[in-house]
C-alpha positions as CSV (number, residue, x, y, z in Angstrom):
1,X,0.0,0.1,-0.1
2,X,1.5,3.3,-1.1
3,X,0.7,6.4,1.0
4,X,0.3,9.7,-0.5
5,X,3.0,11.2,1.1
6,X,5.7,8.6,0.3
7,X,7.6,10.9,-2.3
8,X,8.3,13.8,0.1
9,X,8.6,11.6,3.6
10,X,12.6,11.2,3.4
11,X,13.4,14.5,2.1
12,X,15.8,16.8,3.8
13,X,14.4,19.7,6.3
14,X,14.2,22.9,4.3
15,X,16.5,25.4,5.5
16,X,15.9,28.9,4.1
17,X,19.0,30.9,2.7
18,X,16.9,34.4,3.0
19,X,16.0,33.9,6.9
20,X,18.1,33.2,9.7
21,X,16.9,30.6,12.2
22,X,15.1,31.9,14.9
23,X,16.7,31.7,18.5
24,X,15.4,29.3,20.9
25,X,14.4,32.1,23.3
26,X,12.3,34.1,20.6
27,X,10.7,31.1,19.6
28,X,9.7,30.3,23.2
29,X,8.4,33.7,23.4
30,X,5.8,33.4,20.8
31,X,4.3,30.7,23.0
32,X,4.5,32.4,26.1
33,X,1.4,33.5,27.8
34,X,0.0,36.9,27.6
35,X,-2.6,39.1,29.5
36,X,-5.9,38.7,27.2
37,X,-8.0,40.2,29.5
38,X,-6.2,43.3,30.4
39,X,-7.8,45.0,33.9
40,X,-9.9,41.8,34.4
41,X,-8.2,41.1,37.9
42,X,-8.6,44.5,38.7
43,X,-12.4,44.5,38.2
44,X,-12.6,41.3,40.2
45,X,-10.7,43.0,42.9
46,X,-12.9,46.0,43.0
47,X,-15.9,43.6,43.0
48,X,-14.7,41.6,45.9
49,X,-14.1,45.2,47.8
50,X,-17.6,46.5,47.1
51,X,-19.1,42.8,48.3
52,X,-17.4,42.9,51.4
53,X,-18.4,46.8,52.1
54,X,-22.1,45.6,51.4
55,X,-21.7,42.7,54.1
56,X,-20.1,44.9,56.3
57,X,-22.9,47.6,56.1
58,X,-25.6,44.8,56.7
59,X,-23.7,43.5,60.0
60,X,-23.1,46.9,61.2
61,X,-25.6,49.6,60.3
62,X,-23.4,52.6,61.4
63,X,-20.4,51.4,59.5
64,X,-19.7,54.3,57.0
65,X,-22.0,56.7,58.4
66,X,-21.3,60.0,59.8
67,X,-21.5,60.3,64.0
68,X,-25.1,61.1,64.5
69,X,-25.5,64.3,66.6
70,X,-27.6,64.3,69.5
71,X,-29.4,67.4,70.6
């Protein structure tokens, strides 16, 4: 049985005469993680802060209010 790639399977690897080989560091940088959701972590922290303040206000009604003046 003949495979459709038998004619090219044993050819030597192509080496460009025009473009130099990329360094391992540059090649690895292509696959490095990146911040796809810029600002997402800050938004989560702000939401957590708001929720914490909301719970604090429910537990302690005087939380965040100015002192009451008595006459």
